[in-house]
C-alpha positions as CSV (number, residue, x, y, z in Angstrom):
1,X,-9.9,-8.8,18.3
2,X,-7.7,-9.9,15.4
3,X,-3.9,-10.1,14.9
4,X,-1.8,-8.2,12.4
5,X,-1.6,-10.3,9.2
6,X,-3.6,-8.8,6.3
7,X,-3.9,-10.4,2.9
8,X,-5.0,-8.0,0.1
9,X,-6.7,-9.6,-3.0
10,X,-7.0,-7.8,-6.3
11,X,-9.2,-9.7,-8.9
12,X,-8.7,-10.0,-12.6
13,X,-10.8,-8.4,-15.3
14,X,-12.1,-11.3,-17.3
15,X,-13.1,-9.1,-20.3
16,X,-9.6,-7.8,-21.0
17,X,-7.8,-8.5,-24.3
18,X,-4.3,-9.6,-25.1
19,X,-3.2,-6.0,-25.8
20,X,-3.3,-5.2,-22.1
21,X,0.0,-5.8,-20.3
22,X,-0.2,-7.4,-16.9
23,X,0.3,-4.6,-14.4
24,X,0.1,-4.5,-10.6
25,X,-2.8,-2.7,-9.0
26,X,-2.0,0.9,-8.0
27,X,-4.7,0.7,-5.3
28,X,-3.1,-2.3,-3.7
29,X,0.3,-0.7,-3.7
30,X,-0.8,2.4,-1.8
31,X,-3.0,0.4,0.6
32,X,-0.4,-2.3,1.3
33,X,2.4,0.3,1.8
34,X,0.4,2.3,4.3
35,X,-0.6,-0.8,6.2
36,X,3.1,-2.0,6.3
37,X,4.3,1.4,7.5
38,X,1.8,1.1,10.4
39,X,3.0,-2.3,11.6
40,X,0.9,-4.8,9.7
41,X,2.2,-7.8,7.9
42,X,0.8,-7.6,4.4
43,X,0.7,-10.0,1.5
44,X,-0.9,-8.9,-1.9
45,X,-2.4,-11.4,-4.2
46,X,-2.9,-9.6,-7.5
47,X,-4.3,-11.9,-10.2
48,X,-2.5,-10.1,-13.0
49,X,0.8,-10.9,-11.3
50,X,0.1,-14.7,-10.8
51,X,-2.4,-15.9,-13.4
52,X,-1.7,-17.0,-16.9
53,X,-3.4,-15.3,-19.8
54,X,-5.4,-18.5,-20.4
55,X,-6.6,-18.5,-16.8
56,X,-7.6,-14.8,-17.1
57,X,-9.5,-15.2,-20.4
58,X,-11.2,-18.5,-19.4
59,X,-11.8,-17.8,-15.7
60,X,-13.3,-20.9,-14.1
61,X,-14.2,-22.5,-10.8
62,X,-10.8,-24.1,-10.9
63,X,-9.2,-20.7,-11.0
64,X,-11.3,-19.6,-8.0
65,X,-10.2,-22.6,-6.0
66,X,-6.5,-21.9,-6.9
67,X,-6.8,-18.3,-5.7
68,X,-8.6,-19.3,-2.4
69,X,-5.8,-21.8,-1.7
70,X,-3.2,-19.1,-2.2
71,X,-5.0,-16.8,0.1
72,X,-5.3,-19.5,2.8
73,X,-1.6,-20.3,2.6
74,X,-0.9,-16.7,3.7
75,X,-2.8,-17.4,6.9
76,X,-4.5,-14.0,7.1
77,X,-6.2,-12.5,10.1
78,X,-8.1,-10.1,7.8
79,X,-8.9,-10.4,4.1
80,X,-9.1,-7.1,2.2
81,X,-10.5,-7.3,-1.3
82,X,-10.5,-4.6,-4.0
83,X,-13.0,-4.5,-6.9
84,X,-14.6,-2.7,-9.8
85,X,-17.9,-3.5,-11.4
86,X,-16.7,-6.0,-14.0
87,X,-14.9,-8.1,-11.3
88,X,-17.9,-8.3,-8.9
89,X,-19.0,-11.7,-10.1
90,X,-15.5,-13.1,-9.4
91,X,-15.6,-11.4,-6.0
92,X,-19.0,-12.8,-5.2
93,X,-17.8,-16.4,-5.9
94,X,-14.4,-16.2,-4.3
95,X,-15.5,-14.4,-1.0
96,X,-18.6,-16.7,-0.6
97,X,-16.4,-19.8,-0.7
98,X,-13.6,-18.3,1.3
99,X,-16.0,-17.2,4.1
100,X,-17.6,-20.6,4.3
101,X,-14.2,-22.1,4.9
102,X,-12.9,-19.3,7.2
103,X,-15.8,-18.1,9.3
104,X,-13.7,-16.2,11.8
105,X,-11.7,-14.1,9.3
106,X,-13.3,-10.7,8.6
107,X,-13.6,-9.8,4.9
108,X,-13.4,-6.1,3.9
109,X,-14.4,-5.1,0.4
110,X,-13.6,-1.8,-1.4
111,X,-14.3,-0.5,-4.9
112,X,-16.8,1.1,-7.1
113,X,-19.9,-1.1,-6.3
114,X,-19.4,-1.0,-2.5
115,X,-18.9,2.8,-2.8
116,X,-21.7,3.6,-5.3
117,X,-24.3,0.9,-4.4
118,X,-23.5,-0.1,-0.8
119,X,-27.0,-1.2,0.2
120,X,-27.5,-3.5,-2.9
121,X,-24.0,-4.9,-2.5
122,X,-24.2,-5.6,1.2
123,X,-27.6,-7.3,0.8
124,X,-26.2,-9.4,-2.1
125,X,-23.0,-10.3,-0.2
126,X,-24.0,-11.1,3.4
127,X,-20.7,-12.8,4.0
128,X,-18.8,-9.6,3.5
129,X,-18.2,-8.0,6.9
130,X,-17.2,-4.4,6.0
131,X,-17.2,-2.1,3.0
132,X,-14.6,0.7,2.5
133,X,-16.2,3.4,0.4
134,X,-14.1,5.8,-1.8
135,X,-10.4,6.2,-1.3
136,X,-9.3,3.3,0.8
137,X,-5.9,4.1,2.3
138,X,-6.7,5.8,5.5
139,X,-10.2,4.3,5.9
140,X,-8.9,0.8,5.8
141,X,-6.0,1.6,8.1
142,X,-8.3,3.0,10.7
143,X,-10.7,0.2,10.4
144,X,-8.1,-2.6,10.8
145,X,-6.4,-0.8,13.7
146,X,-9.7,-0.8,15.5
147,X,-10.5,-4.4,14.7
148,X,-7.0,-5.4,15.9
149,X,-7.7,-4.0,19.4
150,X,-11.4,-4.9,19.5
151,X,-12.5,-1.3,19.5
152,X,-15.9,-0.1,18.0
153,X,-15.7,0.8,14.3
154,X,-18.7,3.1,14.4
155,X,-16.5,6.3,14.4
156,X,-14.5,5.2,11.3
157,X,-15.5,7.5,8.4
158,X,-16.2,6.0,5.0
159,X,-17.3,2.4,5.9
160,X,-20.5,0.4,5.7
161,X,-21.4,-2.7,7.7
162,X,-24.2,-4.5,9.6
163,X,-25.0,-4.0,13.2
164,X,-27.5,-6.6,14.5
165,X,-28.8,-7.0,11.0
166,X,-29.2,-3.3,10.3
167,X,-27.0,-1.7,7.6
168,X,-24.9,1.2,8.9
169,X,-23.2,3.8,6.7
170,X,-20.8,6.1,8.5
171,X,-20.2,9.6,7.1
172,X,-18.1,9.8,4.0
173,X,-14.4,10.4,4.5
174,X,-13.2,13.5,2.7
175,X,-10.9,12.9,-0.3
176,X,-7.2,13.3,0.3
177,X,-6.4,16.8,-0.7
178,X,-2.6,16.6,-0.6
179,X,-1.8,13.5,-2.5
180,X,1.9,14.0,-1.9
181,X,1.4,12.9,1.7
182,X,1.0,9.3,0.4
183,X,4.2,7.3,0.5
184,X,6.3,6.2,-2.5
185,X,5.0,2.8,-3.5
186,X,6.5,-0.5,-4.7
187,X,5.6,-4.2,-5.0
188,X,7.5,-5.4,-1.9
189,X,4.3,-7.1,-0.6
190,X,3.2,-8.6,-3.8
191,X,3.4,-12.3,-4.9
192,X,4.9,-11.9,-8.4
193,X,5.1,-14.8,-10.9
194,X,4.6,-12.9,-14.2
195,X,6.5,-10.2,-16.0
196,X,4.7,-6.9,-15.6
197,X,4.3,-3.4,-16.9
198,X,4.3,-0.7,-14.2
199,X,1.3,1.5,-14.3
200,X,1.6,5.1,-13.0
201,X,-1.3,7.3,-11.9
202,X,-0.4,11.0,-11.6
203,X,-3.8,12.2,-10.4
204,X,-7.1,11.2,-8.8
205,X,-10.7,12.1,-9.7
206,X,-11.7,13.7,-12.9
207,X,-12.2,17.2,-14.2
208,X,-14.8,15.9,-16.7
209,X,-18.4,14.8,-16.1
210,X,-19.0,12.3,-18.9
211,X,-22.4,10.6,-18.4
212,X,-21.1,7.1,-19.1
213,X,-18.2,7.2,-16.5
214,X,-18.3,6.9,-12.7
215,X,-14.8,8.1,-12.1
216,X,-15.9,11.4,-10.5
217,X,-18.6,9.6,-8.4
218,X,-15.9,7.2,-7.2
219,X,-13.0,9.5,-6.7
220,X,-14.4,13.0,-6.4
221,X,-12.9,16.2,-8.0
222,X,-9.6,16.1,-9.8
223,X,-6.5,16.3,-7.7
224,X,-2.8,16.0,-8.7
225,X,0.4,14.7,-7.4
226,X,3.1,17.3,-7.5
227,X,5.8,17.1,-10.3
228,X,8.4,16.4,-7.6
229,X,6.4,13.4,-6.2
230,X,5.9,12.0,-9.8
231,X,9.6,12.2,-10.6
232,X,10.6,10.7,-7.3
233,X,8.3,7.8,-7.9
234,X,9.6,7.2,-11.4
235,X,13.2,7.1,-10.0
236,X,12.1,4.9,-7.1
237,X,10.6,2.3,-9.5
238,X,13.5,2.4,-11.9
239,X,15.9,1.8,-9.0
240,X,13.9,-1.2,-7.8
241,X,13.0,-2.9,-11.0
242,X,15.4,-3.1,-14.0
243,X,14.1,-3.0,-17.5
244,X,10.5,-2.2,-16.3
245,X,8.0,-0.9,-18.9
246,X,5.7,1.9,-17.8
247,X,2.1,2.5,-18.7
248,X,-0.1,5.3,-17.5
249,X,-3.8,5.8,-16.5
250,X,-3.7,9.5,-15.8
251,X,-7.1,10.8,-16.9
252,X,-6.5,14.5,-16.6
253,X,-3.3,15.1,-18.5
254,X,-4.4,18.3,-20.2
255,X,-6.9,19.6,-17.7
256,X,-4.2,21.6,-15.9
257,X,-1.7,22.8,-18.5
258,X,0.5,24.6,-16.0
259,X,0.8,21.4,-14.0
260,X,1.6,19.1,-16.9
261,X,4.2,21.4,-18.3
262,X,5.9,21.5,-14.9
263,X,5.8,17.7,-14.8
264,X,7.3,17.4,-18.3
265,X,10.0,19.9,-17.5
266,X,11.1,18.1,-14.3
267,X,11.1,14.7,-16.0
268,X,13.2,16.0,-18.8
269,X,15.6,17.8,-16.5
270,X,16.2,14.8,-14.2
271,X,15.4,11.8,-16.5
272,X,16.2,13.2,-20.0
273,X,15.8,9.8,-21.7
274,X,12.6,8.8,-20.0
275,X,9.5,8.5,-22.3
276,X,6.1,8.9,-20.9
277,X,2.4,8.9,-21.9
278,X,-1.0,9.6,-20.6
279,X,-4.7,10.1,-21.2
280,X,-6.5,13.4,-21.6
281,X,-9.4,15.3,-23.0
282,X,-9.5,16.7,-26.5
283,X,-10.3,20.4,-26.0
284,X,-7.2,21.7,-24.2
285,X,-4.8,20.2,-26.8
286,X,-2.9,22.7,-29.0
287,X,0.0,22.5,-31.4
288,X,2.1,24.5,-28.9
289,X,1.3,22.2,-26.0
290,X,2.0,18.9,-28.0
291,X,5.3,20.3,-29.3
292,X,6.3,21.4,-25.8
293,X,5.5,18.0,-24.2
294,X,7.0,16.0,-27.1
295,X,10.3,17.7,-26.6
296,X,10.2,16.7,-23.0
297,X,9.5,13.0,-23.4
298,X,5.8,12.6,-24.3
299,X,5.6,9.6,-26.5
300,X,1.9,8.5,-26.7
301,X,-1.6,9.5,-25.7
302,X,-5.1,8.1,-25.3
303,X,-7.9,10.6,-26.0
304,X,-11.5,9.7,-25.3
305,X,-13.2,11.4,-28.3
306,X,-16.3,9.1,-28.0
307,X,-18.2,10.4,-31.1
308,X,-18.5,12.9,-33.9
309,X,-22.3,13.1,-33.9
310,X,-23.8,16.2,-32.2
311,X,-26.7,14.5,-30.4
312,X,-24.4,11.7,-29.1
313,X,-21.8,14.1,-27.8
314,X,-24.6,15.9,-25.9
315,X,-25.9,12.6,-24.6
316,X,-22.4,11.7,-23.4
317,X,-22.1,15.2,-21.8
318,X,-18.8,15.6,-23.7
319,X,-19.5,19.2,-24.8
320,X,-22.2,21.8,-25.0
321,X,-20.9,23.0,-28.4
322,X,-20.8,19.9,-30.7
323,X,-19.8,21.8,-33.8
324,X,-16.7,23.3,-32.1
325,X,-15.9,19.9,-30.6
326,X,-16.1,18.1,-34.0
327,X,-13.9,20.7,-35.6
328,X,-11.4,20.2,-32.7
329,X,-11.3,16.5,-33.4
330,X,-10.0,17.2,-36.9
331,X,-7.6,19.8,-35.7
332,X,-6.1,17.4,-33.1
333,X,-5.8,14.6,-35.6
334,X,-3.6,16.9,-37.8
335,X,-1.6,18.1,-34.7
336,X,-0.8,14.5,-33.7
337,X,0.0,13.4,-37.3
338,X,2.5,16.3,-37.6
339,X,4.2,15.3,-34.4
340,X,6.4,12.4,-33.4
341,X,4.0,10.9,-30.8
342,X,1.4,8.2,-31.2
343,X,-2.3,8.5,-30.2
344,X,-5.3,6.2,-29.7
345,X,-8.6,7.9,-30.3
346,X,-11.4,6.1,-28.4
347,X,-15.0,6.0,-29.7
348,X,-18.2,4.6,-28.2
349,X,-21.2,3.4,-30.1
350,X,-24.7,2.6,-28.7
351,X,-26.4,5.8,-27.6
352,X,-30.2,5.3,-27.6
353,X,-31.0,7.8,-30.3
354,X,-28.2,6.8,-32.7
355,X,-29.5,5.7,-36.1
356,X,-28.1,3.0,-38.3
357,X,-26.6,5.8,-40.5
358,X,-25.0,7.4,-37.4
359,X,-23.4,4.2,-36.3
360,X,-22.1,3.2,-39.7
361,X,-20.8,6.7,-40.4
362,X,-18.9,6.6,-37.1
363,X,-17.4,3.3,-38.2
364,X,-16.4,4.8,-41.5
365,X,-14.9,7.8,-39.7
366,X,-12.7,5.5,-37.5
367,X,-11.6,3.5,-40.6
368,X,-10.7,6.8,-42.3
369,X,-8.5,7.7,-39.3
370,X,-6.8,4.4,-39.5
371,X,-6.3,4.6,-43.3
372,X,-5.2,8.3,-43.5
373,X,-3.3,8.9,-40.3
374,X,0.0,7.1,-39.7
375,X,0.3,8.2,-36.0
376,X,-3.3,7.9,-34.9
377,X,-5.3,4.8,-34.3
378,X,-9.1,4.9,-33.9
379,X,-10.8,2.3,-31.8
380,X,-14.4,1.4,-31.0
381,X,-16.3,-0.1,-28.1
382,X,-20.0,-0.4,-27.2
383,X,-21.7,1.7,-24.6
384,X,-22.0,-0.1,-21.2
385,X,-24.3,1.0,-18.4
386,X,-22.2,1.3,-15.2
387,X,-23.5,1.9,-11.7
388,X,-23.0,5.4,-10.4
389,X,-23.0,7.1,-13.8
390,X,-25.5,9.7,-15.0
391,X,-26.7,7.0,-17.4
392,X,-27.3,4.7,-14.5
393,X,-29.6,7.2,-12.8
394,X,-31.4,7.9,-16.1
395,X,-32.0,4.1,-16.3
396,X,-33.4,4.1,-12.7
397,X,-35.7,7.0,-13.6
398,X,-36.9,5.1,-16.7
399,X,-35.3,7.6,-19.2
400,X,-33.0,4.8,-20.5
401,X,-34.2,1.3,-21.3
402,X,-32.0,-1.8,-21.4
403,X,-32.1,-5.2,-23.1
404,X,-30.3,-8.4,-22.3
405,X,-28.0,-9.6,-25.0
406,X,-29.3,-12.8,-26.7
407,X,-27.7,-15.9,-25.3
408,X,-25.7,-16.6,-28.4
409,X,-24.1,-13.1,-28.3
410,X,-23.5,-13.3,-24.6
411,X,-21.6,-16.5,-25.1
412,X,-19.4,-14.6,-27.7
413,X,-19.0,-11.3,-25.8
414,X,-19.4,-12.1,-22.1
415,X,-17.3,-14.4,-19.9
416,X,-19.1,-17.3,-18.2
417,X,-18.3,-16.0,-14.7
418,X,-20.2,-12.8,-15.6
419,X,-23.1,-14.6,-17.2
420,X,-23.6,-16.5,-14.0
421,X,-24.7,-13.3,-12.3
422,X,-26.3,-11.4,-15.2
423,X,-29.8,-11.6,-13.7
424,X,-28.6,-8.4,-11.9
425,X,-27.8,-5.5,-14.1
426,X,-25.7,-3.7,-11.6
427,X,-23.5,-6.8,-11.1
428,X,-23.1,-7.8,-14.8
429,X,-23.8,-4.8,-17.1
430,X,-21.7,-6.3,-19.9
431,X,-24.6,-8.7,-20.5
432,X,-26.9,-5.8,-21.5
433,X,-27.4,-3.3,-24.2
434,X,-28.9,0.1,-23.9
435,X,-32.1,0.0,-25.9
436,X,-31.9,1.8,-29.2
437,X,-34.9,3.9,-30.1
438,X,-34.4,3.4,-33.8
439,X,-33.1,-0.1,-34.2
440,X,-34.1,-3.6,-33.1
441,X,-31.8,-5.6,-30.9
442,X,-30.8,-7.8,-33.9
443,X,-30.1,-4.8,-36.1
444,X,-28.0,-3.1,-33.4
445,X,-26.0,-6.3,-32.7
446,X,-25.4,-6.8,-36.5
447,X,-23.9,-3.3,-36.6
448,X,-21.8,-3.9,-33.5
449,X,-20.5,-7.1,-35.0
450,X,-19.7,-5.3,-38.2
451,X,-17.8,-2.6,-36.2
452,X,-15.9,-5.3,-34.3
453,X,-14.9,-7.1,-37.5
454,X,-13.9,-3.9,-39.3
455,X,-12.3,-1.9,-36.4
456,X,-12.1,-4.1,-33.3
457,X,-11.1,-2.8,-30.0
458,X,-7.6,-1.4,-30.1
459,X,-6.9,-3.3,-33.4
460,X,-3.3,-2.8,-34.3
461,X,-2.5,-0.8,-37.4
462,X,-1.1,-2.8,-40.4
């Protein structure tokens, strides 16, 4: 039996660059709000809200100790930890040390690896007491309510744990169908030491099925908050926090055109000076849609284009009609250029069958975008093998091979905290390359370095 104080911890992504504004975790906001509304005393320690940029970029043992001291000062009865794959090395270090010093405090872990690889993660982290799989709000609430009164947790859907040394997975909890039932969120439970940008998410899940992404495996099919909920949340945040900047991680902005038009109309009607942005897929974009949204506050977009090479687009499962898709890329470039919005076009290099010519021509295409289009910026990153993706299962089946980055390159590209665990691919995929069938490791790395130098990742336009 435990009491009612819960500390929630959200780790830092040690690979992020300076262009990313520090923003509070949306997951921790929803989870902390639901726990608070149900009588728990909650404190959120979100690393983006308390660490300096130097501490983030040069994450060290000293930083881990600082965070553990902060957690202990909150005197929690339960420690809840959020995660995603790139932060798992930090979670492994922090929770191991915390548990050794606080044997009686249950640790509950949620996130992509606990959801997608629960057996491996439980076996690797024996000091973690419970996993919450998938959406965490109601699963965590039910779990801690039962722990509080000493009741069996075996009937809680969506958790994994050990029972006398045997790993138990309860049935999955169905995704929340009506997202509007979730409360309006804020940062009342957060420890905040840094200025922040407020990130909004207008949907969950994904309409796409890109082979390099695990969003659908993690969140399920695409679901949307209603236009009324979205506008109410914007007003709520503006009322609470003056001069706050907004960012957006909505993945499906254009997948439901009727919905996004309704959102835009309501924002414009009730907040006519509010400017907003989002992420979306390429194919639904039309001149009419962009003009409609621009007049109602749309200011910027991120579009994951990924490639302009047919075989790579098929490998990424972006389209079954590459020629139409590539034509659409050029069409959307012109649509954006003739609008008053800004757009980032994201590209990925490193598919196993790409040739040197393919990779260099992709680089030249991105440079051409940056030179010829004043309102569009093209950016590049290398392909990473993440657990739970289609590529991951192709790797397990032997269809995709991987290679560890040479130590000199790892020191340049991969933070030390990740390197410490890079004997495990699923824990530290940033330390690996997907093996190219046409190029040696050194040839591939030389091309990647060339792309980074000439394009970078979200390099600002001159």
